[in-house]
C-alpha positions as CSV (number, residue, x, y, z in Angstrom):
1,M,-3.8,-4.5,14.0
2,F,-5.8,-1.2,12.9
3,P,-4.5,1.7,14.8
4,H,-6.5,4.9,15.2
5,G,-5.4,8.4,16.3
6,G,-2.2,9.9,15.5
7,P,-0.5,6.5,14.4
8,G,-3.7,5.8,12.0
9,L,-3.6,9.4,10.4
10,A,0.2,9.0,10.0
11,L,-0.5,5.7,8.3
12,S,-2.9,7.7,6.2
13,L,-0.1,10.2,5.3
14,L,2.2,7.3,4.3
15,R,-0.2,6.1,2.2
16,L,-0.6,9.1,0.1
17,S,3.3,9.5,0.2
18,V,3.4,5.8,-1.7
19,V,0.7,7.2,-4.0
20,A,2.9,10.3,-4.9
21,S,5.9,8.4,-5.3
22,F,4.3,5.5,-7.2
23,I,2.8,8.0,-9.7
24,A,6.0,9.9,-10.1
25,I,7.8,6.7,-11.0
26,A,5.1,5.7,-13.1
27,T,5.3,9.1,-15.5
28,H,9.3,9.0,-15.2
29,H,9.1,6.1,-17.9
30,P,7.7,7.8,-21.6
31,A,6.7,4.3,-22.8
32,L,4.7,3.3,-19.8
33,A,3.1,6.6,-19.7
34,Q,1.7,6.2,-23.4
35,A,0.5,2.9,-22.7
36,P,-3.5,3.2,-22.1
37,W,-3.3,0.0,-19.9
38,A,-0.5,0.8,-18.0
39,V,-1.9,4.0,-16.9
40,A,-5.1,2.2,-15.9
41,A,-3.2,0.0,-14.0
42,V,-1.0,2.7,-12.1
43,A,-4.2,4.4,-11.5
44,L,-6.2,1.8,-10.2
45,A,-3.5,0.9,-8.1
46,S,-2.8,4.4,-6.9
47,L,-6.7,4.7,-6.0
48,C,-6.5,1.2,-3.8
49,L,-3.5,2.5,-2.0
50,A,-5.3,6.2,-1.4
51,I,-8.4,4.5,0.0
52,G,-6.7,1.8,1.9
53,F,-7.9,-1.4,-0.1
54,L,-5.9,-4.2,-0.6
55,T,-2.9,-2.5,1.0
56,P,-0.2,-5.1,1.7
57,A,-0.8,-6.3,-2.0
58,M,-0.6,-2.8,-3.4
59,S,2.3,-2.1,-1.4
60,V,4.0,-5.3,-3.0
61,I,3.2,-4.2,-6.6
62,A,4.5,-0.3,-5.7
63,A,7.9,-1.6,-4.3
64,A,8.0,-4.2,-7.4
65,A,8.0,-0.8,-9.5
66,A,10.8,0.8,-7.1
67,V,12.7,-2.2,-7.9
68,V,12.3,-2.2,-11.5
69,D,13.1,1.3,-12.0
70,I,16.0,1.0,-9.7
71,A,17.3,-1.7,-11.9
72,A,16.3,0.0,-15.0
73,G,19.4,1.9,-15.6
74,P,20.9,5.0,-15.4
75,H,18.9,7.6,-13.1
76,G,19.0,11.2,-12.3
77,Q,17.0,12.8,-9.6
78,G,14.6,9.3,-10.1
79,F,17.1,6.9,-8.2
80,V,16.1,8.9,-4.7
81,V,12.4,8.7,-5.7
82,S,12.6,5.0,-6.5
83,L,14.4,4.2,-2.9
84,V,12.2,6.5,-1.1
85,L,9.1,4.7,-2.7
86,L,10.8,1.4,-2.1
87,L,11.4,2.0,1.6
88,D,7.9,3.7,1.9
89,A,6.2,0.8,0.2
90,A,8.0,-2.0,2.4
91,A,7.0,0.2,5.3
92,L,3.5,0.5,4.5
93,G,3.3,-3.5,3.8
94,L,4.6,-4.2,6.9
95,L,2.5,-1.9,9.1
96,G,-0.6,-2.2,7.5
97,P,-3.2,0.2,6.1
98,G,-4.3,1.9,9.5
99,A,-8.0,2.8,10.9
100,Y,-8.9,5.0,8.5
101,S,-8.8,2.9,5.6
102,I,-11.4,0.6,3.4
103,D,-9.3,-2.4,4.8
104,A,-10.0,-1.5,8.2
105,R,-13.6,-1.7,7.9
106,L,-13.7,-5.0,5.7
107,F,-11.3,-6.8,7.8
108,G,-11.0,-4.6,11.1
109,R,-11.5,-6.1,14.8
110,R,-14.2,-8.6,15.5
111,V,-15.8,-10.1,18.7
112,T,-15.7,-13.9,18.8
113,V,-18.3,-15.2,21.5
114,L,-17.6,-18.9,22.2
115,P,-20.2,-21.0,23.7
116,A,-20.1,-21.9,27.1
117,R,-18.5,-25.1,27.8
118,S,-20.4,-27.7,29.2
119,D,-19.0,-30.0,31.5
120,T,-21.1,-33.7,31.1
121,D,-19.8,-36.8,32.2
122,D,-21.0,-39.7,30.6
């Protein structure tokens, strides 16, 4: 569930790619970039994605931002960035955060020890 080694590093790079695209989308809209609450929300979501905290939920937020940006209207270069963000966020949401994340520390592999079964006939 939380791959390590090369695949874990690749997932870390994918998380950083989603963060960069998400920030590019958010700063693309002047009204959104000037609202302090919106800047704080984008910064919080970007930080969570960068460190791998609540990665599936943050990926959904980033993908939703890409869909809204695509549906917003005419684009120049922004359409390609929005499409890349949508695809990267979908891939990250489906693959998970990787071993080098906060999610792996919080929800990582656990060992479950079951008690021995007692066979008693009553």
